[in-house]
C-alpha positions as CSV (number, residue, x, y, z in Angstrom):
1,Q,56.1,37.0,194.7
2,V,55.8,40.7,194.6
3,Q,55.2,42.3,191.1
4,L,55.6,45.8,190.2
5,V,54.3,47.4,186.9
6,E,55.2,50.8,185.8
7,S,53.2,52.9,183.4
8,G,53.0,56.5,182.2
9,G,56.3,57.0,180.4
10,G,56.5,58.5,177.0
11,L,57.9,61.4,174.9
12,V,57.5,64.9,176.2
13,Q,58.9,68.3,175.3
14,P,61.2,70.2,177.7
15,G,59.2,72.0,180.4
16,G,56.4,69.4,180.0
17,S,55.0,67.0,182.7
18,L,54.4,63.3,183.1
19,R,53.1,61.2,185.7
20,L,54.5,57.8,186.3
21,S,52.5,55.1,188.2
22,C,53.6,51.9,189.7
23,A,51.1,49.2,190.7
24,V,52.2,46.7,193.3
25,S,50.8,43.3,193.7
26,G,51.6,40.1,195.6
27,S,52.1,41.3,199.1
28,I,51.2,43.8,201.8
29,F,51.9,47.2,200.0
30,S,52.1,49.1,203.3
31,N,55.0,47.0,204.6
32,Y,57.2,48.3,201.9
33,H,59.4,51.3,201.4
34,M,58.9,52.6,197.8
35,G,61.2,54.4,195.4
36,W,61.7,55.6,191.9
37,Y,65.0,55.2,190.2
38,R,66.3,55.9,186.8
39,Q,69.1,54.9,184.4
40,A,70.1,56.9,181.5
41,P,72.3,55.3,178.7
42,G,75.8,54.7,179.7
43,K,75.1,55.7,183.2
44,Q,74.5,53.9,186.5
45,R,71.1,53.6,188.0
46,E,70.3,56.5,190.4
47,M,67.8,57.3,193.0
48,V,65.1,59.8,192.0
49,A,62.8,59.7,195.0
50,T,61.9,57.4,197.9
51,I,59.0,57.2,200.3
52,T,59.2,55.0,203.4
53,R,56.2,53.0,204.7
54,G,56.0,55.8,207.3
55,G,55.6,58.5,204.6
56,S,59.1,60.0,204.9
57,I,60.3,61.4,201.5
58,E,63.7,62.0,200.0
59,Y,64.5,63.4,196.6
60,A,67.6,63.5,194.5
61,D,69.0,67.1,194.3
62,S,68.5,67.1,190.7
63,V,64.7,66.7,190.9
64,K,63.9,68.6,194.0
65,G,61.1,71.2,193.5
66,R,60.2,69.5,190.1
67,F,59.1,66.0,191.0
68,T,56.7,64.7,193.6
69,I,56.5,61.1,194.9
70,S,53.2,59.9,196.5
71,K,51.5,56.7,197.2
72,E,48.0,55.3,197.9
73,N,48.1,52.4,200.3
74,A,44.5,51.5,199.7
75,K,45.2,51.1,195.9
76,N,48.7,49.6,196.2
77,M,50.0,52.4,194.0
78,V,53.0,54.8,194.0
79,Y,53.3,57.7,191.7
80,L,55.9,60.2,190.5
81,Q,54.6,63.4,189.2
82,M,57.4,65.0,187.1
83,N,57.0,68.7,186.1
84,S,59.4,71.0,184.3
85,L,61.1,68.2,182.6
86,K,64.6,68.6,181.1
87,S,66.5,66.7,178.6
88,E,68.7,65.3,181.3
89,D,65.7,63.6,182.8
90,T,65.6,61.3,179.8
91,A,66.0,57.8,181.2
92,V,64.4,54.4,182.0
93,Y,62.4,54.9,185.2
94,Y,62.2,52.0,187.6
95,C,59.8,51.3,190.5
96,N,61.4,49.6,193.6
97,A,59.9,48.1,196.7
98,I,61.9,47.3,199.7
99,H,60.8,45.1,202.6
100,P,63.3,46.1,205.4
101,S,63.2,43.0,207.6
102,P,63.7,40.5,206.4
103,F,65.3,42.3,203.5
104,Y,63.8,41.9,200.1
105,S,64.1,44.2,197.1
106,Y,61.8,44.1,194.0
107,W,62.1,46.0,190.8
108,G,59.6,46.6,188.0
109,Q,60.4,46.3,184.2
110,G,61.0,50.1,183.8
111,T,59.2,52.8,181.7
112,Q,61.0,55.0,179.2
113,V,60.9,58.7,179.7
114,T,62.2,60.8,176.8
115,V,62.3,64.6,177.0
116,S,63.1,66.2,173.7
117,S,61.8,68.8,171.3
């Protein structure tokens, strides 16, 4: 069973930075596409950033130029560096792992990010 554990959330002022981490256990990390998603109160969960097992990266338009996704296969870790945070970035952030074939999708428990003065 694959387990994902996020950490690094918290309260930050507008313009500040946070780094989220996701530790993956229970399977071969390098076989998975990884991603960060977020869900704000009253809104649907949305993609923030994804990185394929081959290293291709995509970002939501709202975070381009501010957020950076990265991973360390040797440590089974994926990160989300968030800079120039805005109040609209406030949400619960979830780590996701997808095994493409056969298809499996796993989620972490989420970590709260609050951007407020």
